[in-house]
N, C-alpha and C positions, 0 to 999 in steps of 0.2 A: 504493500500499499504505499503509495507516494505522499510525502509531507511536504508543506510549504517550506520546511528548513532545508528541504533538498535543494533548493533554488540559492543557498546563501554559501555552499562550499564547492570547490573544485577540485577534481584530482589533478595529479600532476599532469597525466595524459591530456586532460582536457585544458589546463593552463597552458600546455605548450602549442596546442592547436590555436587557442585563442590568442596566444603571444604573435603566432604567424599570421593570421588573419588580420589581427589589428595592425601590425606594422605594415603589411601589404598595402593595407586600406589608407595609412598616412600617405604612401607614395602617389596616390591619386584623388585623394581628398585633400583640398585645398585649405579647409578650414575657414575660419574667419580672418582676414588681414586688413590692415590698415589703409593700404593703398598709397601709403606715404614712404618714399624710399628709405628715410633714415630710420623709420621705425621697424619696417619690414626687413631691415638688415640684420635685428638684433631681436624682435620680438618673435618667438614661436607663434604660429597661428593658434587662436582659441579653438579648442577642441570638444567634441561632443561630451556633454556631462561636466564640463569644467566651469568654474567660477571666475570671471574679472573683474575686477573692482577699479572704478575711477574715482578718487577722493579729493575733495576740494571744498573751499570754503563757499558760502552762498555767493552766487554771481560771478563765479571764475571759470565758468564754462563746460561745467561736468555735462549738463543737459545738451549743450552743442555738439559736444564731441560724440555724445551716444546718439544723437538726431543724424549726424554726419555718418557715423558707421553703421546705424540701421539702414539709410537711404542706399549709401553704397553697396550693402550686402543684399537689398531688395533689387538693386538694379542688375546686380551679378546673377540673380535667380532669373531675372527678365532675360538677359544675355544667353543663358544657358537653355531657354526654351522649357522652363520649369515650374512656370507660374501656375499651372493646375494643380501642383502638388506640395510645393514648398512656398514657406512666407517668412517675413521677419513679424515679430510681434513687440510693440512698444507698449509697455504697462507702466503708466504713471498715476501714481497716488498724490501727486503735488500739482498738478494742472489738468483742465478739463482736455478731453479728447480734440476738441475744436483747436486749442492752443497748439498742442503737439502736432495735429496734421499741419497747421500754419508753418511752423518751424521744419518741419519734413519736406514742405512743399517752396520753401523760400527760394528766390532765385531774385536776379537784378530788377526783374518787372514788378516783382511783389515782394518784397523783404519782410522779414519779421516784424520789424518797426513798422513798416507800412500798415500791414494788417492789424497791429495793436492800436493803431491811432484810426482804424476804420478808413483807410485811404484807399483802399482796393476796390476797384468798380466790381460790381455785380458779375457783369460781363466775365470780366477777367477771371474772377474766382469761379464761375461756370466753366469756363474754357478751361482752366487749370484742373479743376476736379475731373473733367471729362478726360483729358490727355493723360491722367495719373491713374484712372481705373486698372490699366494693366499692370502697375507696378504693385508687385505684392507686400505691401506695407500694411499691417493690421494694428488695431488699437484694443486695447483692455484698459477699461476704465470708465470714468462717468462723463457725462454729457450735461453743458448748463441748460440745454432746452429740451432732451427728449430722454427718456426711459428712467424708470426708478430700479437702480442697479442694486444689487447686494453689496456688502462690505467686501474690500478687495484683501481676504484672507488667502494665504496659500491653497487651502483646501477648494475656494472657490475660484482661484485662478486656474488651478489644474482642471478643474470641472469645465471651465469656459473653453480651455485649451482642447480637451477631449471632445466637447461638443462641437467645436470647429471642424475637427477630423470627421466626427459622424456626421454633420450637416454639409460640408462642403468638400471633403476628402483632401484636406489640406494640413500639413503640420510645419512646425517651426524650424529652420535651421539657425535661427537665431532668437533669444529673448533679450528684451532690454527691459530692466526695473528700475523706475525712478521715483522715490530713492528708499533704499533698505530700511533706514530707521524709522519709518512711519507705517511699516506693514504691520496691522494690528495683529498682535499674539493675545490670546486670552490666557488667564491664570499665571500670570508672572509678576512677581512682587515689584520690580523695579524695570528701569529703562534699559539698562544693561543686560538682564537676563531676557528681556523680551528681544532685543536686537540680536544678542546671541542666538536664540531659538530661532529668528526669521533667517539667519546665516544658514543654519542647519536645516531648515525646511527648504530653503532655496537650493541647496545642493542636492536634496531629494527629488525636488521637481526637475531640476535639470538632468538628473539620471533618468528618472521616469520618462522624460520627453525625448530623452537621447540627444540633446542639442546644448550648444553652450548657451550661458546667461552672462550678460554684462549687466552689472548691478553698480548704482551710482549711490554714494555715501557721502555725507556731511562730515567735514572736520571739524575738530573742536577747536574753541576760540584761542587756545594758546599757540596755534599757529601764527595768529597775527602779532605775536610779540618775537617771533623769529626775524634773524637778520635775512636768512633766505627761507621764503615763506611758502616752499613746496611742501606739502604735508608728508611726513614719513608714515610708516607702519604703525607706530605707536599713537598717531593723530585722529584715528578713526573714532568718532563722537559715538560713546555707549558700547563699543565694540572691538574688545580684544580679539573676538572670534573671526573678525575679517582678518587680520594679521594671521591668524593660525590656519584657517580652512580655506582661503583664496589660493587659486592655483598662478593668479597675476593680480598686482596691484599698481595702479598708476597714481602718484600725486599730480595734481595739476595747479596752475598759478598763472593768473594774468597780471604782471607786474604795474600796468598802468594803473591798476586800481588800488594801490598800496604805496607804489614808491613816488618819491618828489623828485628825483633826479631825471637828468636825460638818458644815462646809459646805465646798463648792467655791467658790472666787471666780474667776469667770470674765466674760466679756464675750458678750453676746447681743445680736444687733441693735444694736450700738453703745452697749450700756448695760452698766455693771458691775452683776453679778447674783450673790447667794449661793443656790447651790444646794444644800439638804440631802442629805448623804451618807446614804442608805439603803442596805438590803440590796438593793434592785432599781434603784439609780441605774446606767444603763447609758450609756457614752459611746462614739460611734461617729464616726470621721472619715473624709470621702471623701478619700483622699490622691492619687487618680489617677481620672482618667476621660476617656477618649478621645473627641474630638470635641466636649467642651463643659468648662465649668469645674469644678476640683475645690477642695478645701482647707476646705470646709464641715465644721462640727462639728455633731453632733446629740445633745441630751440626752434620752434615752428612759428607758422602764420595761422590764426584763428579768426575767421569773420563771423561773428555770432548773427549778423543780419542775414547771411546768405547759408549758415550752418557748412561753412566750408573750411577744412584742414588742409594743410599743406606744408612742405618743407619751406624754410625761410627764402631761399633762393628763387621760389616761386611766386613770391609776393609782387604784386603789379606796382 
């Protein structure tokens, strides 16, 4: 008689078979990459079942970076001709789905700022919505105008994804969760315990869905007192579990929001370098990476109005 516990152990023969099959699959499965040369040279693609975190103080670009990666991944699905079976899911507990959609669709004709001010003409919004129907970007969250939704707990999120597969025969290749510290967790005595449990449940959902998750996390206020204000592993608000359980952790910082000088004095490739502090200067450090080295810092260009991330030399 088979037991559920049979699914928890693997014989040496089974492990060997899985090792070979998984290793071969990695050669053909690109995983989730950034499409930014400097990052992709050092950051292992985010694989099925893995958790990657972007940690930042409020307003420093974590949602913009997540929107960029979500849209890039969805366009890759479109290019591969897999829109009937694969998608990207963006889950927001912080913003309504209308705002998230505006970030994901931002371009020079209709920026995030234009949308927020109500400057985008109705005809332009309809045109963009029609053009984007084939781009497999889905959202889970709340709407400011429609539908009374249940709480965004992990069981409800997982049930929604399963319902998507049942109803539309589609499954995610990437799930973005914005942001981990406000996922409701019941029967926990304090915020640290709640967030730690949320990280554990996110890992379980990533494994059950067999896809990677990009989770956004808010850094603690102590980062504001650092000379170099890139959040480190110990700076995840309420959550040492992020430091322990993540496969990758990125700390991000927009110097223009905190610095009064004109340049950042940094060391790049062994040389002292002055980098101009512009509105779009974006600093990203790989604080953790399983199975390879971490600690590298990348100086890039981020345009929040267009949800665009690139190497600095591509700055217009």
